[in-house]
C-alpha positions in Angstrom: 35.9 32.3 85.7 37.2 29.1 85.9 36.9 27.0 89.0 40.6 25.5 90.0 40.3 22.8 92.9 43.5 20.8 91.5 45.8 21.7 94.4 42.9 20.1 96.7 43.1 16.3 95.1 46.9 16.6 94.5 47.5 13.2 96.5 44.7 10.4 96.7 43.7 10.1 100.4 40.8 8.6 102.3 37.6 10.6 101.2 39.7 12.9 99.0 36.5 13.9 97.2 34.3 14.7 100.0 36.0 18.0 100.6 34.7 19.4 97.3 31.3 18.7 97.9 30.9 21.6 100.0 32.1 24.2 97.5 29.0 26.6 95.8 30.6 28.4 92.9 30.8 26.2 89.8 28.9 23.6 91.8 25.9 21.1 90.7 23.8 22.9 93.7 23.7 25.9 92.4 22.9 24.5 88.8 20.2 22.4 89.6 18.6 23.6 92.9 16.0 25.7 91.4 14.8 22.5 89.1 15.0 20.2 92.1 12.9 22.2 94.1 10.3 22.4 91.4 10.3 18.8 91.0 9.8 18.1 94.9 6.8 20.4 95.0 5.0 19.3 92.4 5.4 15.8 93.7 4.6 16.6 96.8 1.3 18.2 95.5 0.5 15.4 93.4 0.9 13.2 96.8 -1.4 15.8 98.9 -3.9 15.7 96.1 -4.0 11.9 96.4 -4.2 11.5 99.7 -6.7 14.4 100.7 -8.6 15.7 97.8 -9.7 13.1 95.6 -12.9 10.8 96.1 -12.2 6.9 96.7 -13.3 6.4 93.0 -11.0 9.0 91.8 -8.1 7.5 94.1 -8.9 4.2 92.3 -8.3 5.5 88.7 -5.3 7.8 90.1 -3.7 4.0 91.1 -4.2 2.6 87.8 -2.4 5.7 86.1 0.4 5.6 88.8 0.7 1.9 87.9 0.7 2.6 84.1 3.3 5.3 84.2 5.5 3.5 86.5 5.8 0.4 84.1 6.3 2.4 81.2 8.5 5.2 82.1 11.6 2.6 82.2 11.0 2.5 78.4 12.8 5.8 78.1 16.7 5.2 77.0 18.0 8.3 79.4 21.1 7.1 80.3 21.9 5.8 76.9 20.9 9.1 75.1 22.8 11.3 77.7 25.5 9.4 78.0 26.6 9.7 74.2 25.3 13.3 74.4 27.7 14.2 77.1 30.5 12.6 75.5 30.4 14.4 72.6 29.8 18.1 74.3 32.9 17.3 76.6 34.9 16.4 73.4 33.9 19.1 71.9 34.6 21.6 75.0 38.3 20.5 75.3 38.5 20.5 71.7 38.0 24.1 71.8 40.3 25.0 74.2 42.9 23.5 72.5 42.0 26.0 69.7 42.5 29.0 71.5 44.8 31.3 69.7 47.9 31.1 71.8 51.1 33.4 70.7 53.8 31.9 72.5 55.2 30.2 69.3 54.7 33.2 67.2 56.2 35.5 69.3 59.5 33.3 69.8 59.7 33.0 65.7 59.8 36.8 65.6 61.9 37.4 68.2 64.5 35.1 66.7 63.8 36.1 62.9 63.3 39.9 62.9 66.2 41.4 63.8 67.4 44.9 64.7 68.0 46.8 67.9 67.1 50.1 66.2 63.8 52.0 66.3 62.9 50.1 62.8 63.4 46.9 64.1 61.7 47.3 67.3 58.9 48.7 65.4 58.7 45.8 63.4 58.7 43.0 65.7 56.1 45.3 68.1 53.8 45.9 65.2 54.0 42.2 63.7 53.0 41.0 67.3 50.2 43.4 67.7 48.6 42.2 64.4 48.4 38.8 66.0 47.1 40.1 69.4 44.3 42.0 67.1 43.6 38.7 65.1 43.0 37.2 68.4 41.0 39.8 69.8 38.7 40.0 67.0 37.8 36.4 66.8 37.1 36.1 70.6 35.0 39.2 70.3 32.9 37.6 67.9 32.5 34.2 69.7 32.7 35.1 73.4 29.9 37.4 75.2 32.6 38.0 78.0 35.0 39.7 75.6 32.0 41.7 73.4 30.8 43.2 76.2 34.5 44.3 77.1 35.0 45.5 73.4 31.3 46.3 71.8 32.5 48.6 69.0 35.9 49.0 67.1 36.4 51.9 68.9 36.9 50.4 72.2 39.3 48.1 70.2 41.4 51.1 68.9 41.2 52.9 72.5 42.4 49.7 74.2 45.7 49.8 71.8 45.1 46.7 69.7 44.6 48.7 66.5 45.6 52.5 65.3 43.1 54.8 64.0 44.7 54.6 60.1 44.4 50.8 60.6 40.7 51.1 61.4 39.8 53.2 58.1 41.7 50.5 56.4 39.7 47.7 58.0 36.5 49.1 57.7 37.2 50.2 54.2 37.4 46.6 53.4 33.5 45.7 52.6 32.7 42.3 52.8 29.9 40.6 54.5 32.0 38.0 56.1 34.0 38.2 59.5 37.0 39.7 59.1 39.4 38.4 61.6 41.7 37.6 59.2 42.9 41.0 57.7 45.3 41.6 60.7 46.9 38.1 59.2 47.0 39.4 55.6 48.6 42.8 57.3 51.2 40.6 59.3 52.2 38.8 55.7 53.1 41.7 54.0 54.7 43.5 56.9 56.9 40.2 56.8 57.7 39.9 53.3 58.5 43.9 53.5 60.8 43.2 56.5 62.8 40.3 54.3 63.0 42.8 51.4 64.9 45.6 53.9 67.0 42.4 55.3 65.4 42.4 58.8 64.8 38.8 58.1 68.0 37.2 57.1 66.9 34.3 54.8 63.7 32.3 53.4 64.0 29.9 55.9 63.2 32.2 58.6 60.6 33.6 56.7 59.1 30.4 55.9 59.2 29.8 60.1 57.4 33.1 60.3 54.7 32.3 57.7 54.3 28.4 59.2 53.6 29.9 62.9 51.2 32.6 61.7 49.2 30.1 59.8 49.0 27.9 63.0 48.0 30.9 64.8 45.2 31.6 61.9 44.1 28.3 62.1 43.0 28.4 65.5 41.3 31.4 65.1 39.2 30.1 62.2 38.6 26.6 64.3 37.2 28.8 66.8 35.1 30.5 64.4 33.8 27.4 62.7 33.1 25.8 66.5 30.8 28.7 67.0 29.2 28.2 63.6 28.6 25.0 63.7 27.0 23.6 66.8 26.2 20.0 68.2 22.9 19.5 66.1 19.9 21.1 67.3 17.6 17.6 67.0 20.2 15.7 69.3 19.9 18.6 71.7 16.4 18.5 71.6 16.2 14.7 72.0 18.3 14.6 74.8 16.5 17.4 77.0 12.7 15.8 75.9 13.7 12.6 77.2 15.2 13.6 80.5 12.5 15.9 81.3 9.3 13.7 80.0 11.1 11.0 82.1 10.5 12.8 85.0 7.3 14.1 84.2 6.2 10.6 84.3 8.3 9.7 87.2 6.0 12.3 89.0 3.0 10.2 88.8 4.4 6.9 88.4 7.0 7.2 91.5 3.7 8.0 93.9 3.1 6.0 96.9 -0.1 4.1 97.1 -2.3 2.9 99.8 -0.9 -0.2 101.0 -4.3 -1.3 102.0 -5.2 -1.8 98.3 -2.1 -4.5 97.6 -0.8 -3.3 95.0 2.2 -5.1 93.8 5.4 -3.3 95.2 3.3 -0.5 97.0 3.6 -2.3 100.5 5.6 0.7 102.0 4.5 3.8 102.0 7.3 6.5 102.8 5.6 9.7 101.4 9.1 10.9 100.2 10.7 9.0 97.0 14.5 9.3 98.2 15.7 7.2 95.3 13.5 9.0 92.7 15.0 12.4 94.0 18.3 11.1 93.5 17.8 9.7 89.8 16.5 13.3 89.2 19.7 14.8 90.9 21.8 12.6 88.5 19.9 12.3 85.6 19.3 16.3 85.4 22.8 17.2 87.1 24.0 15.2 83.8 22.1 17.4 81.6 23.1 20.2 83.5 26.7 19.5 82.8 26.2 19.3 78.8 24.4 22.7 79.1 27.4 24.1 80.7 29.9 23.0 78.7 28.3 23.2 75.3 29.2 26.8 75.1 32.6 27.8 77.1 32.7 30.9 75.8 29.6 32.7 77.8 29.9 33.8 81.6 29.4 30.8 83.4 31.5 29.7 86.6 33.4 27.3 84.4 33.7 29.1 80.9 36.8 30.2 79.7 38.4 33.2 81.2 38.8 34.5 77.6 39.5 38.4 79.1 42.3 36.8 81.2 44.0 35.1 78.1 43.7 38.2 76.2 45.3 40.4 78.9 48.0 37.6 79.3 48.7 36.9 75.8 49.0 40.9 74.7 51.4 41.7 77.4 53.3 38.2 77.5 53.8 38.6 73.6 54.9 42.5 73.7 57.5 41.6 76.5 59.1 38.9 74.4 59.5 40.8 71.2 60.5 44.3 72.8 62.1 44.2 76.3 63.2 40.9 76.1 64.8 41.0 72.4 68.4 40.0 72.6 68.5 40.7 76.7 70.4 37.7 77.8 72.0 37.3 80.9 75.9 36.9 81.3 77.2 33.6 80.4 78.9 31.8 83.2 80.0 28.5 84.2 77.0 26.5 86.0 78.0 25.0 89.4 78.4 21.6 87.9 80.8 22.3 85.2 83.5 20.3 86.4 81.2 17.4 87.9 81.3 14.1 85.8 78.2 13.0 87.1 75.8 16.0 87.9 73.1 15.6 90.5 70.6 18.0 91.9 70.0 18.1 95.4 66.8 16.9 96.9 65.2 18.3 100.5 64.3 16.7 103.6 60.8 16.2 102.2 61.7 14.2 99.0 65.2 12.7 100.4 63.4 9.2 100.5 63.3 9.3 96.5 67.0 8.5 96.5 66.6 5.1 98.3 63.8 3.7 95.4 65.4 1.8 93.0 65.6 3.3 89.4 63.4 1.3 86.8 65.8 -0.4 84.1 62.8 -2.2 82.4 60.1 -4.7 83.1 62.5 -7.8 81.9 65.5 -7.0 83.7 64.0 -8.9 87.2 63.6 -12.1 85.2 66.1 -15.1 85.9 66.9 -18.0 84.0 68.5 -21.3 84.8 72.1 -21.7 83.9 71.4 -24.7 81.3 68.8 -22.0 79.5 71.5 -19.5 79.1 74.0 -21.6 77.0 74.2 -20.9 73.4 73.1 -24.2 71.2 75.0 -24.9 67.8 72.6 -23.8 64.9 73.4 -27.6 63.2 72.0 -29.6 66.3 68.9 -27.1 66.6 68.4 -28.0 62.8 69.1 -31.9 63.1 66.4 -32.0 65.9 63.7 -29.8 64.0 64.1 -32.0 60.8 62.1 -35.3 61.9 59.4 -33.1 63.4 59.1 -31.2 60.1 58.7 -34.2 57.9 56.2 -36.1 60.3 54.0 -32.8 60.4 54.2 -31.7 56.5 50.5 -32.3 56.2 47.1 -34.0 57.4 46.2 -37.3 56.2 44.0 -37.2 53.2 40.6 -38.6 54.8 40.7 -35.6 57.2 40.7 -33.5 53.9 37.4 -35.0 51.9 37.9 -36.7 48.7 39.1 -34.2 46.4 42.4 -33.9 48.7 43.8 -37.3 47.0 43.9 -35.9 43.5 45.0 -32.4 44.9 48.3 -34.2 47.0 49.4 -36.3 44.1 52.4 -35.3 42.1 51.7 -33.9 38.5 53.3 -36.2 36.1 53.1 -36.2 32.0 49.8 -37.9 30.9 49.9 -40.6 28.3 48.4 -39.8 25.2 45.6 -42.7 24.6 42.1 -43.1 24.1 41.9 -45.9 26.7 43.6 -43.8 29.6 41.0 -40.9 28.5 38.2 -43.6 28.6 39.4 -44.6 32.2 38.7 -41.2 33.7 41.2 -39.3 35.7 41.8 -41.9 38.4 44.5 -44.7 37.9 45.0 -47.6 40.0 45.7 -47.2 44.0 45.6 -50.6 44.4 48.8 -52.0 46.7 51.3 -54.2 44.5 49.9 -55.7 41.6 46.8 -57.4 43.2 44.5 -56.1 40.8 46.7 -57.3 38.1 46.9 -54.3 36.1 49.9 -52.6 34.7 49.4 -49.3 36.3 49.7 -50.4 39.8 53.1 -48.8 40.4 52.2 -45.8 38.3 49.7 -43.1 40.2 46.6 -42.2 38.5 47.3 -43.6 35.1 50.1 -41.7 34.3 52.4 -43.4 31.9 55.6 -44.9 34.0 57.7 -44.9 30.8 56.7 -41.2 29.9 57.8 -40.3 33.2 61.4 -41.7 32.8 61.5 -40.2 29.3 60.6 -43.3 27.4 57.9 -43.8 24.5 56.2 -46.8 25.4 52.8 -46.6 27.3 51.0 -49.1 29.6 47.2 -50.0 29.8 44.9 -48.0 32.1 43.7 -49.6 35.4 40.0 -50.9 35.6 40.2 -52.5 38.7 37.5 -51.8 41.5 39.4 -51.7 44.6 38.3 -49.3 46.7 40.4 -46.1 46.7 40.9 -46.0 50.2 42.6 -48.9 50.5 45.8 -47.5 49.2 47.3 -44.3 51.3 48.4 -42.1 48.8 51.9 -40.3 50.3 51.4 -36.7 50.9 54.6 -36.1 52.2 58.5 -37.4 51.1 59.0 -41.1 50.5 60.8 -41.7 53.7 58.4 -40.1 56.2 56.1 -42.7 58.0 52.8 -43.1 57.0 49.6 -41.2 59.1 47.6 -43.6 61.1 44.1 -44.2 59.9 41.7 -42.9 62.4 39.7 -45.3 64.2 36.2 -44.1 63.3 37.0 -45.1 59.7 38.9 -48.5 60.5 35.6 -50.3 60.6 34.0 -49.2 57.1 37.5 -49.9 55.8 37.6 -53.4 56.8 34.0 -54.1 55.7 34.9 -53.2 52.5 37.9 -55.5 52.2 35.7 -58.3 53.2 33.3 -57.4 50.5 
């Protein structure tokens, strides 16, 4: 039931998508034409009533209603609500497709791990694969209306060959109120364990591989069941539906053409048929119809999953892989490039031009550099060139960091233990030289100079009232140049010096 048009758009060309607009099966026209005709008939009915049925005073009242509906209809966030909803539905739709139980990996594991060309080995492989197919049929029968119509009862499943009558008795003898699609998977595990005990499965690694592939297959069946159980929240679907249809109910009235002689703003032209309103209806309601078709891809719409075809393909291919093709290898022989050191497959005349195209080597292979830029430089010269710049840009000037930055950038030296130092506060003399006459001018922040050198003598703390910014505290190594004073700070410093 899937509409495939991939071959029609294999190559991009002028008006490439226009050829798809004439398709009917799976098209938006097929989904939308009924609602579109109803909207058009309702609009024309209101228009004719306004023009030929209503009296003059009734026309004036209707015109006020038209202006009101047209003014407030755009407050409904149709595109916003529809965009999120359709994105959610499309993501969910593709996730359901990727969760379809495909037996390809499981059949390869069975064919490579369950050995024996005798009847017992063949019986084990076919039964294991049939259990996997049975689990897929049971879960698809639970979620797809098309598959349920094909297998409406367990008698149909038995008659189709997916289950024996003895297995049906076991299946129906298990009393459980829940879906029992997982029962064939348990039969699979028990039969694999029996094959391991019989030596048909040679080692535990092969047994582990079989169990992992079975769990992957069973997990896909479980995901389909939960997707069918947990739908998109009903409130979200209701909000989107109400928003779209209420918007166009308002448009039925608000988009009516009024009498131009009345002088209403925006109604200077009377076309009779609202072309752009019809296009808007086509886009928005068509958008909603896309979500309506994709929200459950296991129905019988044109673009729903072809589950019955998948059942036929999976059952036939899996049985062929574990039985007819078991250890059925073609004769080993040398290939035609056996003696070729550089094998190359041929091209047809339609694809020979590909040989003339350059082979991609990487995005940097086309970069060219000057000869002097490609010379290696000694590391010693590079380090010497970087050292002055490193010293000069060690840290920003202190006045750019605030008053607290002066103390934070000074070295931490031993503090002298004297009451006079404690009385002088945390800051010492910052005077240039010995202009203030204090003994602590050469030691930052009133620290004891002799204590720093290891002596026991102390000096008196500074009591100068010299401005703090008169002295630039070095923030970098001693030999580094002093940072310049900003121009906006020089005027204030000169005024303080004159004072």
